[in-house]
C-alpha distance (Angstrom), angle and dihedral (degrees) to the residues before:
residue distance angle dihedral
M1 . . .
K2 3.78 . .
L3 3.78 115.1 .
P4 3.80 117.7 -138.0
A5 3.80 124.5 -121.3
T6 3.81 90.6 -94.8
A7 3.81 124.1 49.7
T8 3.78 109.9 164.3
L9 3.78 134.5 135.9
A10 3.81 89.9 -78.9
Q11 3.83 92.1 59.4
A12 3.81 96.9 37.5
P13 3.84 98.7 94.1
E14 3.81 92.5 51.5
L15 3.80 93.0 44.2
L16 3.81 90.1 51.4
R17 3.81 89.7 52.5
Q18 3.80 90.2 51.1
L19 3.79 93.0 47.1
G20 3.78 97.9 79.0
D21 3.78 124.9 -175.3
N22 3.81 99.6 -86.5
T23 3.80 101.1 57.5
E24 3.79 111.5 132.9
V25 3.81 100.5 160.0
I26 3.78 128.2 43.2
D27 3.78 119.4 -170.4
A28 3.81 107.4 -150.0
S29 3.80 96.3 169.5
D30 3.83 94.6 111.4
L31 3.81 94.7 53.4
T32 3.78 111.8 120.6
E33 3.80 103.0 145.1
F34 3.79 118.6 40.4
D35 3.78 144.3 131.9
T36 3.78 136.3 -164.8
S37 3.81 88.3 -60.0
A38 3.80 88.0 75.9
V39 3.80 90.3 55.5
A40 3.81 90.2 47.7
L41 3.80 90.0 50.5
L42 3.80 91.2 52.2
L43 3.79 91.2 48.5
E44 3.81 90.2 51.3
A45 3.81 89.9 49.2
R46 3.80 88.9 51.1
R47 3.81 91.2 49.2
R48 3.80 91.9 50.8
A49 3.78 92.7 46.7
A50 3.80 91.9 49.5
A51 3.81 90.9 48.5
G52 3.80 87.4 58.3
G53 3.80 93.5 45.8
R54 3.80 93.2 -105.4
T55 3.79 134.7 120.8
L56 3.79 122.7 -125.3
R57 3.79 119.6 -132.9
V58 3.81 122.2 -165.6
D59 3.79 114.1 -157.0
G60 3.79 126.5 -164.3
A61 3.79 97.6 9.0
P62 3.80 110.6 179.2
R63 3.79 116.0 -120.2
K64 3.82 91.9 -112.1
L65 3.81 91.1 55.2
V66 3.80 90.6 51.5
E67 3.80 90.1 47.7
L68 3.82 91.3 49.1
S69 3.79 91.2 51.2
L70 3.80 89.3 48.2
L71 3.81 90.0 51.7
Y72 3.81 89.6 55.4
G73 3.79 93.1 43.2
V74 3.80 95.6 -118.2
D75 3.81 99.1 106.7
E76 3.80 93.7 107.3
L77 3.80 91.9 46.5
L78 3.79 87.7 57.6
G79 3.80 93.8 45.9
F80 3.78 94.6 -107.6
T81 3.78 95.4 142.9
P82 3.82 117.2 164.4
A83 3.81 90.7 -97.3
A84 3.82 91.2 51.6
Q85 3.79 95.8 49.6
P86 3.77 115.6 106.4
G87 3.79 115.4 -106.9
């Protein structure tokens, strides 16, 4: 799944519909405008992947998204380890 440039509360219901149950990779490289809804979407994608015995990978996460996930203490859940954080 490729996230659009904007992922805020207004887009969250549609993005959840698009998510599906088999998503293993999310491309977040286009994200420029987002809020905590983007983090919630990623956590839901992770939950769905884990329920199916899969691992979620988030590619191209913008620095601010990584920082937001760190603020909420879910960075490791989303695979944003120090080595994976954008420079």
